[in-house]
C-alpha positions as CSV (number, residue, x, y, z in Angstrom):
1,M,102.4,168.4,114.1
2,A,100.6,169.5,117.2
3,E,102.4,169.5,120.6
4,K,101.6,166.5,122.8
5,K,99.6,167.4,125.8
6,Q,99.4,165.8,129.2
7,F,96.3,164.6,130.8
8,K,95.6,166.6,134.0
9,A,97.0,164.9,137.0
10,E,93.6,163.9,138.4
11,S,92.5,162.7,135.0
12,Q,95.6,160.5,134.7
13,R,94.8,158.9,138.1
14,L,91.2,158.3,137.1
15,L,92.4,156.9,133.8
16,D,94.6,154.4,135.6
17,L,91.7,153.5,137.8
18,M,89.4,153.1,134.9
19,I,91.7,150.7,133.1
20,N,92.4,148.6,136.1
21,S,89.5,148.7,138.5
22,I,86.2,150.4,137.5
23,Y,84.9,147.9,135.0
24,T,85.0,144.2,136.0
25,H,84.5,143.0,132.4
26,K,86.6,144.4,129.6
27,E,83.9,143.7,127.0
28,I,82.0,146.7,128.5
29,F,84.1,149.0,126.4
30,L,81.9,148.3,123.3
31,R,78.7,149.2,125.2
32,E,80.3,152.5,126.2
33,L,81.5,153.5,122.8
34,I,78.2,152.6,121.2
35,S,76.3,154.6,123.8
36,N,78.5,157.6,123.1
37,A,77.8,157.2,119.4
38,S,74.1,157.1,120.2
39,D,74.4,160.2,122.2
40,A,76.2,162.0,119.4
41,S,73.4,161.0,117.0
42,D,70.7,162.2,119.5
43,K,72.4,165.6,119.7
44,L,72.4,166.0,116.0
45,Y,68.8,164.8,115.7
46,Y,67.7,167.3,118.4
47,K,69.6,170.1,116.7
48,A,67.8,169.3,113.5
49,L,64.4,169.4,115.2
50,T,65.0,172.6,117.1
51,E,66.7,174.5,114.3
52,N,64.6,173.0,111.4
53,L,67.7,171.6,109.6
54,N,67.0,170.1,106.2
55,G,68.4,166.7,105.2
56,I,68.7,165.3,108.8
57,S,66.3,162.6,109.9
58,R,66.5,159.8,112.4
59,E,66.3,157.2,109.6
60,D,69.5,158.6,108.1
61,L,71.5,158.1,111.3
62,S,73.3,154.8,112.1
63,I,76.3,153.4,113.9
64,Q,78.9,151.4,111.9
65,I,81.4,148.9,113.3
66,V,84.4,148.0,111.2
67,I,86.9,145.2,111.9
68,N,90.4,145.4,110.4
69,K,92.3,142.3,111.3
70,D,95.4,143.3,109.4
71,H,96.0,146.3,111.6
72,R,94.3,144.8,114.7
73,M,91.9,147.7,114.6
74,L,88.3,147.9,115.7
75,S,86.4,151.1,114.6
76,I,83.0,152.5,115.8
77,I,81.6,155.2,113.5
78,D,78.7,157.5,113.8
79,Q,77.2,160.4,111.8
80,G,76.3,162.4,114.8
81,I,77.0,165.9,116.0
82,G,80.8,165.5,116.0
83,M,83.4,167.6,117.8
84,N,85.8,170.4,116.9
85,A,89.3,170.8,118.3
86,D,88.1,172.7,121.4
87,E,85.5,170.1,122.2
88,L,88.0,167.3,121.8
89,E,90.3,169.1,124.2
90,E,87.5,169.8,126.6
91,H,85.8,166.4,126.6
92,L,88.7,164.0,126.0
93,G,91.5,165.9,127.7
94,T,89.8,166.0,131.0
95,I,88.1,162.8,132.1
96,A,84.6,163.1,133.6
97,N,83.8,166.3,131.7
98,S,81.2,165.1,129.2
99,G,79.1,167.2,126.9
100,S,76.3,164.8,127.4
101,F,75.8,165.9,131.0
102,E,75.6,169.6,130.0
103,F,73.3,168.7,127.1
104,K,71.0,166.8,129.4
105,Q,70.9,169.7,131.9
106,A,70.0,172.1,129.1
107,L,67.4,169.8,127.6
108,E,64.5,170.7,129.9
109,K,61.6,170.1,127.6
110,G,62.9,168.4,124.5
111,Q,61.5,165.7,122.2
112,D,60.3,162.4,123.9
113,D,62.4,160.3,121.6
114,V,65.7,162.0,122.4
115,D,67.8,160.1,124.9
116,I,71.2,160.9,126.4
117,I,72.8,157.7,127.7
118,G,76.2,158.9,128.9
119,Q,76.4,161.6,131.5
120,F,79.9,161.8,132.9
121,G,82.3,161.1,130.1
122,V,84.3,158.3,131.6
123,G,82.9,155.6,129.4
124,F,85.1,156.5,126.5
125,Y,88.2,155.7,128.4
126,S,87.1,152.1,128.9
127,A,88.6,151.7,125.4
128,F,92.0,151.7,126.9
129,M,91.2,148.4,128.7
130,V,91.5,146.7,125.3
131,A,93.5,149.1,123.2
132,H,97.1,150.3,123.4
133,K,96.3,153.2,121.2
134,V,93.1,155.1,120.5
135,E,92.3,157.5,117.7
136,V,89.2,159.8,117.6
137,I,88.6,161.4,114.3
138,S,85.7,163.9,114.5
139,K,84.1,166.6,112.4
140,K,81.5,168.8,113.9
141,Y,78.2,169.3,111.9
142,G,78.3,172.5,110.0
143,E,82.1,173.0,110.2
144,E,84.7,172.3,107.5
145,Q,87.7,171.1,109.4
146,A,88.0,167.7,111.0
147,Y,90.4,166.8,113.8
148,I,92.1,163.7,115.1
149,W,92.7,163.1,118.8
150,E,95.3,160.4,119.5
151,S,96.6,158.8,122.7
152,D,98.4,155.7,124.0
153,T,97.8,156.9,127.6
154,S,101.5,156.7,128.4
155,D,102.4,160.4,127.9
156,G,99.2,162.2,127.0
157,Y,97.5,163.0,123.7
158,T,97.7,165.1,120.6
159,I,95.1,166.9,118.5
160,N,95.8,167.5,114.8
161,E,93.8,168.6,111.7
162,I,92.8,165.8,109.3
163,D,90.8,165.3,106.2
164,Y,87.5,163.5,106.9
165,P,84.5,163.7,104.5
166,N,81.5,163.5,106.8
167,H,80.3,165.0,110.1
168,G,80.4,162.6,113.0
169,T,83.0,160.7,114.8
170,R,85.1,157.6,114.1
171,I,86.9,155.9,117.0
172,N,89.8,153.5,116.0
173,L,91.0,151.1,118.7
174,Y,94.4,149.4,118.1
175,L,94.0,146.3,120.2
176,K,96.6,145.1,122.6
177,D,98.5,141.9,122.1
178,N,97.2,138.8,123.7
179,T,98.6,137.7,127.1
180,D,98.3,134.6,129.1
181,D,95.3,136.1,130.9
182,E,93.6,138.0,128.2
183,N,92.6,137.2,124.6
184,Y,92.2,140.5,122.8
185,D,91.8,138.8,119.4
186,Q,88.2,138.0,120.3
187,Y,87.3,141.7,119.6
188,L,88.3,141.1,116.0
189,D,85.8,138.3,115.6
190,E,82.6,139.4,114.0
191,Y,80.5,136.9,115.8
192,E,81.8,138.0,119.2
193,I,81.1,141.6,118.3
194,Q,77.6,140.6,117.2
195,R,77.1,138.8,120.5
196,L,78.3,141.8,122.5
197,V,76.0,144.2,120.6
198,K,73.1,141.8,121.2
199,K,73.9,141.5,124.9
200,Y,74.5,145.2,125.7
201,S,73.2,147.4,123.0
202,D,70.3,145.5,121.4
203,Y,67.9,148.3,122.1
204,V,69.9,151.4,121.1
205,H,67.4,153.1,118.8
206,Y,69.8,153.6,115.9
207,P,70.8,150.7,113.7
208,I,74.2,149.2,114.5
209,N,75.6,147.8,111.3
210,M,78.7,145.6,110.5
211,D,79.9,143.6,107.6
212,M,79.3,139.9,108.3
213,T,80.6,136.9,106.4
214,T,77.9,134.5,105.6
215,S,77.4,131.4,103.4
216,K,75.1,131.9,100.5
217,K,73.9,129.5,97.9
218,K,75.2,130.2,94.4
219,E,72.6,130.9,91.7
220,D,71.8,127.9,89.6
221,S,74.0,125.7,91.8
222,D,73.9,123.6,95.0
223,E,77.3,125.0,96.0
224,Y,77.7,127.7,98.7
225,E,80.1,130.6,98.7
226,Q,81.3,133.0,101.3
227,V,79.9,136.5,100.9
228,I,80.1,139.7,102.9
229,E,76.8,141.4,103.8
230,N,76.3,144.5,105.9
231,K,73.9,143.5,108.6
232,T,72.1,145.3,111.4
233,L,73.1,143.7,114.7
234,N,70.5,145.2,117.0
235,S,66.7,145.1,117.2
236,M,66.4,148.7,118.2
237,V,62.8,148.7,119.6
238,P,62.5,146.7,122.9
239,L,59.3,144.9,123.6
240,W,58.7,146.8,126.8
241,K,58.7,150.1,124.8
242,R,56.0,149.0,122.5
243,P,52.3,149.9,123.2
244,K,50.7,147.1,125.2
245,K,47.8,146.9,122.8
246,E,50.2,145.9,120.1
247,I,51.7,143.0,122.1
248,T,50.2,139.6,122.1
249,E,50.4,136.9,124.8
250,E,52.5,134.9,122.4
251,D,54.9,137.9,122.1
252,Y,55.3,138.0,125.8
253,N,55.8,134.3,126.1
254,E,58.3,134.0,123.4
255,F,60.3,137.0,124.7
256,Y,60.3,135.4,128.2
257,K,61.4,132.0,127.0
258,D,64.2,133.4,124.8
259,K,65.4,136.0,127.3
260,F,65.4,133.9,130.4
261,N,66.1,130.4,129.0
262,D,62.9,128.7,130.1
263,F,61.0,126.1,128.1
264,S,57.7,126.9,129.7
265,D,55.4,129.9,129.3
266,P,55.4,132.2,132.3
267,L,52.5,131.9,134.7
268,C,52.0,135.7,134.9
269,V,53.2,138.8,133.0
270,M,53.4,142.3,134.5
271,H,54.2,145.1,132.0
272,N,54.4,148.6,133.5
273,S,55.3,152.1,132.4
274,V,55.7,154.5,135.3
275,E,56.1,158.2,135.0
276,G,56.7,160.7,137.7
277,T,59.7,161.6,140.0
278,I,61.3,158.4,138.8
279,S,60.3,157.1,135.3
280,Y,60.9,153.6,134.2
281,D,59.5,150.7,132.2
282,S,59.4,147.2,133.8
283,L,58.5,143.8,132.3
284,L,58.2,141.2,135.0
285,F,57.4,137.5,134.8
286,I,56.4,134.8,137.3
287,P,57.7,131.5,136.0
288,S,55.3,128.6,135.9
289,K,57.8,126.4,137.8
290,P,60.9,127.0,139.9
291,P,64.3,126.6,138.2
292,M,66.2,123.4,139.1
293,N,68.6,125.3,141.3
294,Y,66.0,127.7,142.8
295,Y,66.5,126.6,146.4
296,S,70.2,126.2,146.1
297,Q,73.0,128.6,147.0
298,D,73.9,128.9,143.3
299,Y,70.6,130.6,142.4
300,E,71.0,134.4,141.9
301,K,67.9,136.6,142.2
302,G,67.6,139.9,140.5
303,L,66.2,141.7,137.5
304,Q,68.0,142.8,134.3
305,L,68.8,146.5,134.4
306,Y,68.7,148.8,131.4
307,S,69.1,152.6,131.0
308,R,67.4,153.9,127.8
309,G,67.6,150.4,126.3
310,V,71.3,150.0,127.1
311,F,72.1,146.9,129.1
312,I,73.7,147.6,132.5
313,M,73.7,144.4,134.5
314,D,72.1,141.0,134.5
315,K,71.2,140.4,138.1
316,A,70.4,143.7,139.9
317,S,69.5,141.9,143.1
318,E,68.3,145.0,144.9
319,L,65.5,145.5,142.5
320,V,63.5,142.5,143.8
321,P,63.1,141.6,147.5
322,E,64.1,138.2,148.8
323,H,60.5,137.1,149.4
324,F,59.7,137.7,145.7
325,R,63.0,136.3,144.4
326,F,61.1,134.0,142.0
327,V,60.2,137.0,139.8
328,K,62.3,137.4,136.6
329,G,62.3,140.3,134.3
330,L,63.9,143.7,133.6
331,V,63.7,147.4,134.4
332,D,64.6,150.2,131.9
333,S,64.9,153.7,133.4
334,Q,66.0,156.9,131.8
335,D,66.6,158.5,135.3
336,L,69.5,156.3,136.5
337,S,72.8,158.0,136.7
338,L,75.3,156.3,134.4
339,N,78.5,157.4,136.0
340,I,81.6,155.6,137.2
341,S,79.4,153.4,139.4
342,R,77.6,152.1,136.4
343,E,78.2,148.5,137.6
344,M,77.4,149.4,141.2
345,L,74.0,150.8,140.7
346,Q,72.7,148.9,143.8
347,H,73.9,152.0,145.8
348,D,71.8,154.4,143.7
349,R,69.0,156.1,145.7
350,Q,66.8,156.1,142.6
351,L,67.2,152.4,142.2
352,K,65.8,151.9,145.7
353,I,62.7,153.9,144.8
354,I,62.2,151.8,141.8
355,A,62.6,148.6,143.9
356,D,59.9,149.8,146.3
357,K,57.5,150.3,143.5
358,I,58.3,147.0,141.9
359,E,57.7,145.2,145.2
360,K,54.3,146.9,145.5
361,R,53.5,145.9,141.9
362,I,54.3,142.2,142.5
363,Q,52.3,142.3,145.8
364,S,49.2,143.7,144.1
365,E,49.4,141.3,141.2
366,L,49.5,138.3,143.6
367,E,46.6,139.7,145.6
368,K,44.6,140.2,142.4
369,M,45.4,136.7,141.1
370,L,44.3,135.2,144.5
371,K,41.0,137.1,144.3
372,N,40.2,136.7,140.6
373,D,41.9,133.5,139.4
374,R,42.2,131.1,142.3
375,E,43.2,128.1,140.2
376,K,46.2,130.0,138.8
377,Y,47.1,131.3,142.2
378,E,47.1,127.8,143.7
379,E,49.4,126.8,140.8
380,F,51.7,129.7,141.7
381,F,51.6,128.8,145.4
382,K,52.4,125.2,144.7
383,S,55.6,126.4,143.1
384,F,56.6,129.4,145.2
385,G,54.5,129.5,148.3
386,L,57.5,128.2,150.3
387,Q,59.3,131.4,149.4
388,L,56.5,133.5,151.0
389,K,56.7,131.5,154.2
390,F,60.5,131.9,154.3
391,G,59.9,135.7,153.8
392,I,57.9,135.9,157.0
393,Y,60.3,133.7,158.9
394,N,63.5,135.4,157.7
395,S,62.1,138.8,158.4
396,Y,61.3,137.8,162.0
397,G,57.6,138.6,161.3
398,M,58.3,142.1,159.9
399,L,56.6,141.1,156.6
400,K,53.6,139.6,158.4
401,D,51.1,142.3,157.2
402,K,52.4,142.0,153.6
403,L,52.5,138.3,153.2
404,Q,50.1,136.5,155.6
405,D,47.0,136.9,153.4
406,L,48.9,135.3,150.5
407,L,49.5,132.1,152.3
408,L,47.4,128.9,151.7
409,Y,47.1,125.8,153.8
410,Y,45.1,122.6,153.4
411,S,41.8,122.6,155.4
412,A,40.8,119.3,157.1
413,N,37.1,120.3,156.8
414,E,37.1,121.9,153.3
415,K,39.5,119.3,151.8
416,K,41.2,122.1,149.8
417,M,43.7,124.9,150.2
418,I,42.3,128.0,152.0
419,T,43.6,131.3,153.4
420,F,43.8,132.3,157.0
421,N,41.0,134.8,156.4
422,E,38.8,132.0,155.0
423,Y,39.5,129.9,158.0
424,V,38.6,132.7,160.4
425,E,35.4,133.5,158.6
426,N,34.2,129.8,159.0
427,M,35.3,129.4,162.7
428,K,32.8,128.0,165.1
429,D,31.1,130.4,167.5
430,G,33.2,130.8,170.6
431,Q,36.3,129.4,168.9
432,K,39.3,131.4,170.1
433,E,42.3,129.8,168.3
434,I,43.3,128.7,164.8
435,Y,44.1,125.0,165.0
436,F,46.9,123.4,163.0
437,A,48.8,120.2,162.8
438,S,52.1,119.4,161.1
439,G,53.5,116.3,159.4
440,E,55.2,114.8,156.4
441,S,52.0,114.7,154.3
442,Y,48.3,115.5,154.4
443,E,47.5,111.8,154.6
444,K,49.8,111.2,157.6
445,I,48.5,114.2,159.4
446,D,44.9,113.1,158.9
447,H,45.7,109.8,160.6
448,L,47.3,111.4,163.7
449,P,45.4,110.4,166.9
450,T,44.9,114.0,168.0
451,V,43.2,115.0,164.7
452,E,40.2,112.8,165.2
453,M,38.7,114.5,168.4
454,V,39.3,118.0,167.1
455,K,37.5,117.3,163.9
456,D,34.7,115.4,165.8
457,K,34.0,118.6,167.8
458,G,33.5,120.5,164.5
459,F,36.8,122.5,164.5
460,D,38.7,122.9,161.3
461,I,42.5,122.1,161.2
462,L,45.1,123.5,158.9
463,Y,47.5,120.9,157.7
464,M,51.1,122.0,157.4
465,I,53.7,119.9,155.5
466,D,56.7,122.2,154.9
467,N,59.7,122.3,157.2
468,V,59.4,126.1,157.6
469,D,55.7,126.1,158.5
470,E,55.9,126.0,162.2
471,F,58.8,128.5,162.3
472,C,56.7,130.8,160.1
473,I,53.7,130.4,162.4
474,Q,55.8,131.3,165.4
475,M,56.7,134.6,163.7
476,L,53.0,135.3,162.8
477,R,51.8,134.4,166.3
478,D,48.2,135.2,165.5
479,Y,45.9,136.2,162.7
480,K,43.2,138.8,163.3
481,E,43.8,138.4,167.0
482,K,43.3,134.7,166.8
483,P,46.4,132.8,168.1
484,F,47.6,129.8,166.3
485,K,47.4,126.6,168.2
486,N,49.2,123.3,167.5
487,I,46.8,120.5,168.3
488,N,49.8,118.3,169.2
489,Q,51.2,120.7,171.7
490,G,50.2,121.8,175.2
491,D,46.6,121.9,176.4
492,L,43.9,122.2,173.8
493,D,41.1,123.4,176.2
494,I,38.3,122.4,173.9
495,D,36.3,120.4,176.5
496,S,33.1,121.4,178.0
497,E,32.9,122.0,181.8
498,E,31.3,118.6,182.2
499,E,34.0,116.9,180.3
500,K,36.7,118.6,182.3
501,K,35.1,117.5,185.6
502,E,34.9,113.9,184.4
503,L,38.5,113.9,183.3
504,E,39.6,115.3,186.7
505,K,37.7,112.5,188.4
506,V,39.3,109.8,186.2
507,S,42.7,111.3,186.9
508,E,42.1,111.4,190.7
509,D,40.7,107.8,190.8
510,N,43.8,106.5,188.8
511,K,46.5,108.7,190.3
512,D,48.5,105.7,191.6
513,L,48.4,104.0,188.2
514,I,49.4,107.2,186.4
515,S,52.2,107.8,188.9
516,T,53.6,104.3,188.3
517,L,53.5,104.9,184.5
518,K,55.3,108.2,185.0
519,D,58.0,106.6,187.1
520,A,58.5,103.9,184.5
521,L,59.1,106.5,181.8
522,K,60.7,109.2,184.0
523,D,63.8,109.4,181.7
524,K,61.7,109.7,178.6
525,V,58.7,111.9,179.2
526,Q,57.9,115.0,181.3
527,D,54.5,113.8,182.2
528,V,51.9,111.0,181.8
529,K,48.2,112.0,181.9
530,V,44.8,110.8,180.9
531,S,43.7,112.6,177.7
532,S,40.6,114.4,176.5
533,R,42.0,114.8,172.9
534,L,41.7,111.1,171.9
535,K,38.6,109.5,170.6
536,T,39.3,106.0,169.3
537,H,43.1,105.8,169.6
538,P,44.7,104.4,172.8
539,V,47.6,106.9,173.3
540,C,49.3,109.9,171.8
541,L,52.5,111.8,172.3
542,V,52.2,115.6,172.6
543,S,54.9,118.2,173.2
544,S,55.1,120.7,175.9
545,E,55.0,124.4,175.0
546,G,58.1,125.7,173.2
547,V,59.8,123.4,170.6
548,S,57.3,121.2,168.8
549,F,58.0,117.7,167.5
550,E,58.2,118.9,163.9
551,M,60.5,121.7,164.9
552,E,62.7,119.1,166.6
553,K,62.9,117.0,163.5
554,V,63.8,120.0,161.3
555,L,66.4,121.4,163.6
556,N,68.1,118.1,164.1
557,Q,68.3,117.6,160.3
558,M,70.4,120.7,159.9
559,P,74.2,120.3,159.5
560,D,74.8,122.0,162.9
561,G,72.0,120.2,164.7
562,Q,72.6,120.1,168.4
563,N,70.3,117.2,169.4
564,I,67.4,119.5,170.3
565,K,64.5,117.6,171.9
566,A,60.9,118.7,172.5
567,G,59.4,118.0,175.9
568,R,57.4,114.8,175.6
569,I,54.0,114.1,177.3
570,L,52.3,110.7,177.0
571,E,48.5,111.0,177.0
572,I,46.3,107.9,177.4
573,N,42.7,107.6,176.3
574,P,40.7,106.7,179.5
575,N,37.8,105.5,177.3
576,H,39.9,102.9,175.4
577,A,40.2,99.3,176.3
578,I,44.0,99.7,176.8
579,F,43.2,101.8,179.8
580,T,41.0,99.2,181.3
581,A,43.8,96.6,180.7
582,L,46.2,98.9,182.5
583,Q,43.9,99.2,185.5
584,S,43.5,95.5,185.7
585,L,47.2,94.8,185.3
586,F,48.0,97.4,188.0
587,E,45.8,95.5,190.5
588,K,47.0,92.0,189.5
589,D,50.7,92.3,188.4
590,K,52.3,95.7,188.9
591,D,55.7,94.4,187.8
592,K,54.5,94.3,184.2
593,I,53.4,97.9,184.2
594,N,56.9,99.0,183.2
595,D,56.8,96.8,180.0
596,Y,53.4,98.2,179.1
597,A,54.5,101.7,179.6
598,S,57.5,101.2,177.4
599,L,55.4,99.6,174.7
600,L,52.8,102.4,174.7
601,Y,55.6,105.1,174.6
602,D,57.3,103.4,171.7
603,Q,53.9,103.1,169.9
604,A,53.3,106.8,170.4
605,L,56.8,107.6,169.1
606,L,56.2,105.6,165.9
607,I,52.8,107.4,165.3
608,E,54.6,110.7,165.6
609,G,57.2,109.6,163.0
610,F,60.1,109.2,165.5
611,S,62.4,106.2,165.6
612,I,62.4,104.1,168.8
613,D,65.5,103.6,170.9
614,D,65.6,99.7,170.8
615,P,63.5,98.1,168.0
616,V,64.6,94.6,169.0
617,E,63.4,95.1,172.6
618,F,60.1,96.5,171.3
619,S,59.6,93.5,169.0
620,N,60.4,91.1,171.8
621,K,57.9,92.7,174.2
622,V,55.2,92.6,171.6
623,C,55.9,88.9,171.0
624,Q,55.9,88.2,174.7
625,L,52.5,89.9,175.1
626,M,51.1,87.7,172.3
627,V,52.5,84.6,174.0
628,D,51.0,85.6,177.4
629,A,47.7,86.3,175.8
630,N,47.4,82.7,174.7
631,K,48.4,81.0,177.9
């Protein structure tokens, strides 16, 4: 009987931390032990290749899982390189001293299909999260004697000789008793083990086998019987590792729908293999439609993360930027460090490099789609264009150069969605600004009084119907040195010199009337003026520079809305019959000007989509005008 040895003090502290803190999910232990078994198999396979060993081939290597409910024992068995007593002492007696790390350092130019998953030797100790006792039985390849390492973590470990027929390692976990908070019996359930293997280790490139109880129809009978069959639980070869020429569109679509729980085929697939300073495979998808919870706080962005086919985390949020949060998919890299921060890889420098490359890949794919498949891009933009706009707004314009050429807006002249570049290319000679208007829908914007004159002069207008649009435009400020101009805000300056002089004359000739109207509305508007932006409509309401009407509506709809109000300017069409009526009324009955001013202001409010302060008073005034007209 060997003497019981103590873990080194620092190892004991790390072990306590391992059991209680490092891993957030206890089920991770199975992934770690399977990864170690895969490493041991890789080491033996590499040894066979480099030393021309007979009788060792990859096809002969596998990993076996055995459930023993009577003894509450779960075993993971491999036929890999194995360990002798000194190696058990070195690797399991001192935590974070793994042979895999040394092996990887020594493996400068090995075979392409040799992967080493574990690097720091802490994964093995995750077994103590679920087991009160762990046995490691191991026999090194080429040696006669096998050894057993045993520990219950309380007072160290022992190493003894043991009879064991084959090279490789068997790890026996004696599971803890159930508590109020934890159900350890689940790790004795074959379907739970199957689920965990599928989730974490589906792409380990050795078969992971286990006896499974299944129902089978008896021969020459309609009855079924329970039989035990040894089944392979993992698929071994991930789709993203297969040559692209062997993968069909249907393969990609079915993989996406199964992996990401979508009923629709993806709109776009991006499959990349990158080699260099950082090597990785990525398989990215753009969904055809946003998930139901996409714009809610419950939605989590991120890509699945693998290392050499071993699942690490489901939502690695740092792998995809916020403005491309709609992208689903996965990344598999052999260069990621799998150490004690395995579940906190977002702090890994290499991960940031991969994230930058993925962002550029998505960017280039969208640009290519916009250029070569406009119909598909417009379908994409209908679903996720809002996200690109939020990207510009939330970055305070920092993403302007990246995203502005991906935006589409409805053109009043073209009657279709166009880019800013397409707008600028078709601008009239001498046009200095990009004109836009905002509203609830394209139809409502098209009926705004201010739209008519701008279109009549031959200028195109971009129609904007999303709440974020004007905030996004404020961050952009201009495109190719052409400022954006809201046709419902401030001065348009689209008149000829002759038109300007004529407007000045009308204003001067009617300054008393305009002053009276302004006094009547002094608590409601900043100014009243005759307008050059109206053609057939009598009046319109425009905002002063700063907060626009649409911004006012959006801001006041927010939970913390502070009753923000845009500056209001009432403009009257001097060429409309209503202006002639006001002139006549001003000469005959000035007392009624206040009622007319109030009616015109309320009318302009309704056109802009605002509610009026007193609908009853408005209705009564309209009725009174109708009565007066028939006297």
